[in-house]
Every structure is written in structure tokens, then in C-alpha cells.
C-alpha positions in Angstrom: 0.0 -0.4 -0.3 1.2 3.6 -0.5 0.3 6.6 0.6 2.6 9.3 -0.6 3.3 9.9 -4.5 6.7 8.1 -5.4 7.3 6.3 -1.5 10.1 4.9 -0.8 9.3 1.0 0.7 8.8 1.8 4.0 12.3 0.8 6.6 10.2 -1.9 8.3 6.6 -3.3 8.4 4.7 -5.0 10.9 6.1 -8.6 10.1 3.6 -10.5 12.2 0.2 -11.9 11.8 -2.6 -9.3 12.3 -3.9 -9.1 16.1 -7.5 -9.7 15.5 -9.7 -6.5 18.0 -13.5 -6.8 17.0 -13.5 -8.5 13.8 -11.4 -6.3 12.0 -7.6 -7.0 11.3 -4.4 -4.2 12.8 -1.2 -3.9 10.5 1.5 -1.4 10.9 3.9 0.2 9.5 6.9 2.7 9.9 7.1 5.9 7.9 9.8 7.5 7.7 9.9 9.2 11.5 6.1 8.0 12.5 4.7 5.0 12.0 1.1 3.9 10.3 -1.6 1.8 11.5 -4.8 1.0 10.3 -8.0 -1.7 10.8 -9.6 -3.8 8.5 -11.9 -6.4 7.6 -10.6 -9.5 7.5 -10.1 -10.4 3.6 -10.1 -6.9 2.9 -7.0 -5.5 0.8 -6.6 -2.1 2.7 -7.4 0.7 5.8 -11.3 0.3 6.4 -12.8 3.2 5.6 -9.5 4.6 3.8 -8.0 5.7 7.3 -4.8 5.8 8.7 -3.5 6.5 12.0 -0.4 7.6 13.2 1.5 7.2 15.9 5.2 8.5 17.4 5.5 4.4 18.1 4.6 0.9 16.6 2.6 1.0 20.5 1.5 4.3 20.2 0.0 3.7 16.5 -1.4 -0.2 16.9 -3.1 1.7 20.9 -5.5 4.1 18.5 -6.0 1.4 16.0 -7.1 -1.3 18.8 -9.7 1.8 19.8 -10.9 2.2 16.3 -11.7 -0.7 16.2 -13.8 -1.0 19.5 -15.4 2.3 18.4 -16.4 1.3 14.4 -17.8 -2.2 15.9 -20.0 -0.4 18.4 -21.1 1.4 15.5 -21.7 -1.6 13.6 -23.4 -2.5 16.2 -25.8 0.3 16.8 -24.6 0.4 20.6 -23.3 4.0 21.3 -20.2 5.2 21.1 -18.1 6.5 24.5 -16.2 9.5 23.6 
């Protein structure tokens, strides 16, 4: 997945099997000095709703993605989303 035209191959990518949270897979990769993470439904090719979450570290980006997965699953189930 290339986000920026002409972007180089990411220096590091999450090589582990994506984590699954609330029915979504969590993916992450290094992008320059920061990390991006995104959620996808199993079998989807790219980020769900085309949303990337940015963090200073892999852990921060993936934590944001886990929170987004939980909120998105709640939205889809018709439950109110807490802020």
C-alpha cells in the first residue's frame, strides 16, 4: 500500500500476523520518523474507510487502531459510542 506518490518502501513493517480486535485486523508499518496503523476487515485489501492512524511509535499507532476498531464495531452494532 502506497500512501504518498513516489514513497519509498517502508523501512519496517509489522511482519507478524495482524492482530484481531472486534472483528478487525490491525496492521502497522513505519513511515519515516513515525508509524501508521490501520484496521481492515478480514479479506479487505486496504484500510477500512481509508483511515490511517499516526503515532510516534508502533505501540502508539496500534493502540489508536485498537481503539478505532472497538469504536467502529460499536457503531456497526448500533451501540452508542462513548467519547
